[in-house]
N, C-alpha and C positions, 0 to 999 in steps of 0.2 A: 492532557492539554496540546502536546506538542503532536500526537497522533490525529487529532484532531483539525489541526491547522493544516497537515501533512494533507489527508483528506476534501478539506476544502481547496487546497491547491490544485490535486490533481484533478477535481471535477471541474474548476474553473480552466483548466489548463485542456483539458480534456473536451470540454464544452466548444472553447474558442478556438485553439489550432487543435483539432483531434491527430493528427498523425507526429507533428512532433511531441505531443504532451507525452510519447512512450517512453521516451531517454529519460523525461525526470522520475518517470512510473516506477521504471525497470532500476534507476539507481537506488530509490529508497527500497523498492523492496531487497537492494543487493545487502543494503546497509542493514536491514533489520533482520534479514536471513543470517549477516554474521552475528546479530546481538542473540539470536535464536540459537547458533552452533554454540556461542557462547556460552550462554546459559546452559545449556544442555550437557553440557562437562561436568555438573554437579552431580555429584555421588546420588542415584537411587532415584527417589521419586523428587528429590528437591530440583534435579536436573528437568522435567518436566514442567514440575511448576516456574522455573524460573526462564523458560522457552517460553512458555504459552502467550505473554500477551506481546512477543514479537511474532509470534504466527497468528496471531489476531492480527495483528496492526497490517501484517501485509498482506492478509485476507483482505480486509478493509481496503483499503489502498487499488488494489487489483478491484476489489467490487465499484469503487466510486468513479476510478478511470475507466473501467467499460460503462458504468450509468451514462456518465459525459458522453461518452462516444457514439453512445444508444440514442442518447435523447437529442444531441447533434444531426444524428442522421434523420429522425422525426422531421426534425423542420423543415417547413413548406419551402425554404430558401436554398 
């Protein structure tokens, strides 16, 4: 649920203010990266299982931010 909220905020921020939206996007990716690194320290296959949601969330945040900036660039104004 929190990932969905973060993605929505990234899309809205990237659409309204494209250049300043990169700072919150990078902060979110840094936080998710820390979670992925912590989950990856579990032994064996558990490390991959625990870190996978964080990698998926980071990828989704990146895609949503770029989609918002891309749609803003396509606006006629």
